[in-house]
C-alpha positions in Angstrom: -35.9 22.6 27.6 -39.1 22.6 25.6 -40.0 18.9 24.8 -40.7 19.7 21.1 -37.4 21.6 20.8 -35.6 18.7 22.5 -37.3 16.3 20.1 -36.3 18.4 17.1 -32.7 18.6 18.1 -32.5 14.8 18.9 -34.2 13.9 15.6 -32.1 16.2 13.5 -28.8 14.9 15.0 -29.9 11.3 14.5 -30.9 12.0 10.8 -27.7 14.1 10.3 -25.5 11.3 11.6 -27.2 8.5 9.6 -27.4 10.4 6.3 -24.0 12.0 6.8 -24.3 14.7 4.0 -20.5 15.3 3.9 -19.7 11.6 3.3 -22.5 11.2 0.8 -21.2 14.2 -1.1 -18.2 12.1 -2.1 -20.6 9.5 -3.6 -22.5 12.2 -5.3 -19.4 13.7 -6.9 -18.2 10.2 -7.9 -21.5 9.5 -9.7 -22.2 12.8 -11.4 -18.8 14.7 -11.2 -18.3 14.4 -14.9 -21.6 16.1 -15.7 -22.2 19.8 -16.1 -23.6 21.9 -13.1 -27.2 22.1 -14.4 -27.3 18.3 -14.7 -25.8 17.8 -11.2 -28.5 20.2 -9.8 -31.3 18.2 -11.5 -29.9 14.9 -10.1 -29.6 16.4 -6.6 -33.1 17.8 -6.6 -34.6 14.5 -7.9 -32.7 12.4 -5.4 -33.6 14.6 -2.4 -37.2 15.1 -3.3 -37.6 11.3 -3.6 -35.8 10.8 -0.3 -38.0 13.4 1.5 -41.2 11.8 0.1 -40.1 8.3 1.3 -39.2 9.4 4.8 -42.2 11.7 5.2 -44.5 8.8 4.2 -42.9 6.4 6.7 -43.2 9.1 9.4 -46.9 9.7 8.6 -47.8 6.1 8.2 -45.6 4.7 11.0 -48.4 3.9 13.4 -50.7 2.6 10.6 -47.9 0.2 9.6 -47.6 -1.0 13.2 -51.3 -1.8 13.4 -51.4 -3.4 10.0 -48.5 -5.8 10.7 -49.1 -6.1 14.5 -45.7 -4.5 15.2 -45.1 -2.9 18.6 -43.1 0.2 19.3 -40.6 -1.6 21.5 -40.0 -4.1 18.7 -39.3 -1.3 16.3 -36.9 0.4 18.7 -35.0 -2.8 19.3 -34.7 -3.7 15.6 -34.1 0.0 14.6 -31.5 0.3 17.3 -29.6 -2.7 16.0 -29.7 -1.4 12.4 -28.6 2.1 13.4 -25.8 0.6 15.6 -24.5 -1.6 12.7 -24.3 1.4 10.4 -22.5 3.4 13.1 -20.2 0.5 13.7 -19.1 0.4 10.1 -18.7 4.2 10.0 -16.4 4.0 13.0 -14.1 2.0 10.9 -14.2 4.6 8.2 -16.4 2.8 5.7 -20.1 2.9 4.8 -22.4 0.1 6.0 -23.6 -2.4 3.4 -27.1 -1.4 4.4 -26.5 2.0 2.8 -24.6 0.9 -0.4 -25.8 -0.3 -3.7 -24.2 -1.7 -6.9 -23.7 0.9 -9.5 -25.4 -0.1 -12.7 -25.5 1.8 -16.0 -29.2 1.0 -16.4 -30.2 2.7 -13.2 -31.1 6.4 -12.7 -28.4 7.4 -10.2 -30.8 9.9 -8.6 -33.1 7.0 -7.6 -30.5 4.4 -6.9 -28.0 4.5 -5.3 -28.5 8.1 -4.2 -32.1 8.2 -2.9 -32.3 4.5 -2.1 -30.4 3.2 -0.2 -27.8 5.9 0.5 -30.1 8.7 1.7 -33.4 6.8 2.5 -31.9 3.5 3.6 -33.2 1.1 6.3 -31.6 3.0 9.1 -33.1 6.3 8.1 -36.5 4.8 7.7 -36.3 3.1 11.1 -35.2 6.3 12.7 -38.1 8.3 11.2 -40.6 5.7 12.3 -39.2 5.4 15.7 -39.2 9.2 16.5 -42.6 9.9 14.8 -44.5 6.8 16.2 -43.3 7.6 19.7 -45.3 10.8 19.9 -48.4 12.6 18.6 -49.1 14.8 15.6 -46.7 17.5 16.6 -43.8 15.1 17.0 -44.6 13.7 13.5 -44.6 17.3 12.1 -41.3 18.1 13.9 -39.7 14.9 12.6 -40.7 15.7 9.0 -39.5 19.4 9.3 -36.2 18.3 10.8 -35.7 16.0 7.9 -36.6 18.7 5.4 -33.9 21.0 6.9 -31.4 18.2 6.5 -32.4 17.6 2.9 -31.7 21.3 2.2 -28.3 21.1 3.9 -27.5 17.9 1.8 -28.6 19.8 -1.4 -26.1 22.6 -0.6 -23.4 20.0 0.1 -24.1 18.3 -3.3 -24.1 21.5 -5.3 -20.8 22.7 -3.7 -19.4 19.2 -3.5 -16.1 19.9 -5.3 -15.3 22.9 -3.1 -16.3 21.1 0.1 -14.1 18.1 -0.6 -11.2 20.2 -1.6 -11.4 22.0 1.7 -11.8 19.1 4.1 -9.7 16.6 2.2 -9.7 12.8 2.6 -8.4 12.9 6.2 -11.0 15.4 7.2 -13.7 13.2 5.6 -12.4 10.2 7.5 -12.6 12.1 10.8 -16.2 13.3 10.1 -17.3 9.8 9.1 -15.9 8.3 12.3 -17.5 11.0 14.5 -20.9 10.4 12.8 -20.4 6.7 13.4 -19.8 7.2 17.1 -23.0 9.3 17.4 -25.0 6.7 15.5 -23.6 3.8 17.6 -24.7 5.6 20.8 -28.1 6.5 19.3 -28.6 2.8 18.3 -27.7 1.6 21.7 -30.1 4.1 23.3 -32.9 3.0 21.0 -32.2 -0.6 21.8 -32.1 -0.1 25.6 -35.4 2.0 25.6 -37.1 -0.7 23.4 -35.8 -3.5 25.6 -37.0 -1.8 28.8 -40.4 -1.2 27.3 -40.7 -4.8 26.1 -39.7 -6.2 29.5 -42.2 -3.9 31.4 -45.1 -5.1 29.2 -44.4 -8.8 29.8 
């Protein structure tokens, strides 16, 4: 398989599992379900645009951040792997990780918080973006950003048709999807940790 294509598939699956558009659709509906369709669309667009900008910036500036703070790629992979595994572990039990939840306050723009941060662009998503973009060259960074853009479009569709989607899959279906995404995330987290640990040991 073409290395870039393999990278794109791997990155997309990691992002899809950690953002879990179907599960976050329930949160979206709970936050703006009482608003009209045009207002829901505005909230969805604002949240996803902000999310995309955050992840794109971390993808582009990943290596610069490493140099600025003296962070090594193996260290990021180890820390990111632990974060991703913890999120996946909580999802395996049918619940969202505390890393990707936020208190709902009336004074907060729901498009910014909790939708964009930390639900969509949380620590695990940021660590995943930095890990996959910093591990390669310019093309890997571009592919990582494009893969996340596609996921943002899919998430937007899920948000807009949230009522219909949730009526089709039901609560039991949502639970199954959440656990499957959790399993995928847990495996990705372990893989990131193992690769990072091997690299750290080989450089000592």
